[in-house]
N, C-alpha and C positions, 0 to 999 in steps of 0.2 A: 504494500500500500504506500502511495506517495505522501499523502497528507492527512493529518488529523487536525481538525478545527475545534478548538476548545473555547467555549463561551461560558462565562459566569453570568447568571441572571439573578437580579434582585428587584422585583417589582417594576419591571420594564415590559409589561405584557405586549403593548402595541408595537413598541420599538423592536422587540426581538422577533416578532412575526415579520416585520418588514425586512429585518436583517436576514432571516432565513430565506425569505423569498428572493432576496438579491443574490444569495449564494446559489440557489437553484437556477437562476437566470444567467449565471456566468458562462461565458463561452470560452472554454479552454479544453484541450484534449484530455487533461487529467480529470476534469469535472465530468465531461461527457462519458468517459469510460468508467466512471464511478471509482476512480482511484483515490477515494477520500472517505473520511467518516466525519460526522459532526457529533461532538460530545458536549452536552449542555449540563452544567451543574447549577441547579436552582437552590439558592441560599435562603430557603424558607419564605418565599414570596407569598403575599396575601392579596394579590390583585387579579387573580384569575390566571396567572402565568402557569401554575402547575397543571391546571385542567387543560389548558391549550397545549402545553408541551406533552402531556400524557397522550393526547390525541395523535401525536406524531411518532408514537413509539416504534413504528415500523421504519421510520426514516432517520431517526436519531438515536444516540445512546444518551439516556437521561439518568442523571444522578440527582436524587432529591434529598436535600438536607432539611431537617426539621427546623433548624435555627440558622441564623446568619453566622457562618463560621469565619467570615472574613474573606477577602479576595484571594490572598496568597494560598490559604489552605484549600479553598475551593478549586483554584487553578491546579494545584498539585494533584487533587483527586482526579481531575480530568487528564492531566498530562501523564500520570503514572499508568493509566490503563490504555493510553493511546498506542496505536499500532503503526502509525505512519513513519516514514523516513524523516519527515519534517513535521513540526508541530506549530500551528498558527494560534497564537493568543489573539482573540478578536473581541472587541467590545460589543455588547448587545445593542448599543446605540449607534451602530454603523450601517452603511449600505455599501456593499462591494460594487465597484464599477468594473465593466467588462475588461478582462485581461489581467486584473490585479493579481489573482492567484497564480496564473500560469507564468507571468513575468517574474514573480518572486521565486517560484520554484526553479525556473531556468537560471536565475541569478545565483542561487545557491548551488545548483548543479555545475555552473561554469566558473565559480570563484571559490576555490578550495580553502582560501584564507578566511572566508566569511563564515562566522558561526551563527549569525542572526542578521536578518534584514527587515527593515521597516520601510514604509512608503509615505507618500504625501497624503496628508489629511486635509480634506476640504470642508469648509463650512457649507451649509445648504445653499448659500448664495454663490458658491464657487470660489470664494476667496480662500487663501491658504492659511491653515493653522500652524502655529509654531509647536512642533512636537519633538524637537531635538534640543538637548542641553549639554553643557559640559558637566563633569562631576563637581558637586558643590564643595567649595572651600568653607571654612568655619564662618568667615565673614558673610557668606551668602545667607546664612540663617538669619542674621540681624537684618540684612537688606530685605529679605523676603517677608519676614514676619513683623517687621516695623513698616512695611509698605514703602520702602525706599527703592522703588522700582528703577529709578534712573541710575542707581549704582549697581544694578544687577544685569546690565546689558550683556556683559561678557558671558556670564553664567547662562542667561536666557538665549544666547546666540542670536541677539537682536538683529544683527546684520547678516545672518546666514543666508546663503543663496539656495533657495529651495528648487532651483532649476538645474541642479547638478547632483551627481551621485558621488558620495564621499564617505569615508569612515567617520563615525561620530562616537563620542563617549557613551551617551545614553539616548534612547529613543522611546517614546511612549509605547506601552504594551497594549494600547488600543488596537494596534496591528503590528505584531512582531512574529515573524516566522523564524523558527529556531531548529537546528539539527537535534533530533531526538537523542542521539548518542551523546551529544554535548550536555543536554539536560540531565541525563543519567550521571554524567561525570561530575557535574557541579551540584547534584542533589536538589535540583529544582529551586523553587522559591524558599527563602528562609521564612518560615511561618510565624516567627515572632513579630515580623512586620505584617500585621493583619490586613491593613488597608492601604497605607501610604509607605513610600520609600522601598517597598519590596521590589519594584521595577529598577530603581537605582542600584540596589544591592545585587540584583540578578545581572545587570549589565556589567557591574564591576567584576563579578565572578567569571563572566564570559571572557572579558579582556584578560583576566589573570591566567587563563588557560593558553593564551597565545593566539586565540581567534580574534577577529575583528567584528565590529558591528557596523553595518552599512545603512545609510539612508539612500534609498533607490528612488530617484525622482520620476522615473517613467511609469511607475505603478501608483495608483491613487484610489482613495475611497472617500466617501462622505461620512463625516462624524458629527453627530448632533451635540454631544458633549456633556459628560459628567451627570447624567440624569439620576443615577443611583445615589451619588454623594450629595446631590442637592436635596434629596429626601431624608437625609440623615438627621436623627434626633440628637439630643445632647449626649446620650450614652455613646452613640456611634462616633460623634465628633470627638469625644474624649479619647476614644481609642485611636483616632487619627492623629491627635496631638501627642499621644504617647509614642506612636510610631516615629513622629518627627524627632522627638527627644532621643529615642533609642538609636536612631541612625547617627546623630551627631555625637552621642556618648560613645557608641561603638567605634566610630571613626576618628574622633578627636579627643577622647579620654575625659578625664574628670572636669576639665574646664567647661564642658557642656552644661554643667550645673547652672551657670549664669543665664542659660536660656530659659530656665523654668519659669521665672516671673513673666518673661516676655510671652511665652507660649500660653501661660495661664490667662493673661489679660486678653490675648488675641482670641482664645477660645471663648471667653465670656462675651467679648464684643461681637464675634461672628455669630454666636448662638442667639444673642439678643436681637440681632438685625435680620435673622431669617424668619 
């Protein structure tokens, strides 16, 4: 089998239906020859998602979690049972455009130094989203969570040219196609990062093996954007901010303690304005 598509769903009933329909409409040899599988992990949805996905049991592999286990753990459930040579992590709030799958499969086939490849993400109006970043330095935590965005341009790759193919430190797992043998080697996501920064940590682990991560500009999809996290309550948001602190503590040591009051105030502010 060429490809395993892994999608985590949490209360995105209408979006995941559109996403699955876009997969079925893709025109690539691999898709037409059924050289793929779709694995969906539902994280305790309560919006009718489970009933809809259950109706597709002959077309997908469905894993149903009673509770929201977090993005990393749910992805790992899907990736560990995947049978494809390549594994695609795909957001439930995306629409595949024709050729995206086949182009990325061919890119991995033809570039042996590439461990993972991502593509261009488009807003529904056709404008390009910024989905590539450098690995964060300690100062970027202050710039990000104090909303000092003008000082974060290098980290955010503000001037990045999304019209060329190039290796990048990290790319959003909204669409990231990875070699299955590489995932096995790096032991998938670190599940201690339940919601945030698991993608950053995964990309670091990929680079440490000697493989590169590429942004491939010739493949593109539509991304509606963070619909699950927008629905997060205070409890979920607290986990998100714990993940932020965990990343900086694990990578920069004890000095990360000075981020605690900043993150706490940010959490309270964001929660109060939602």
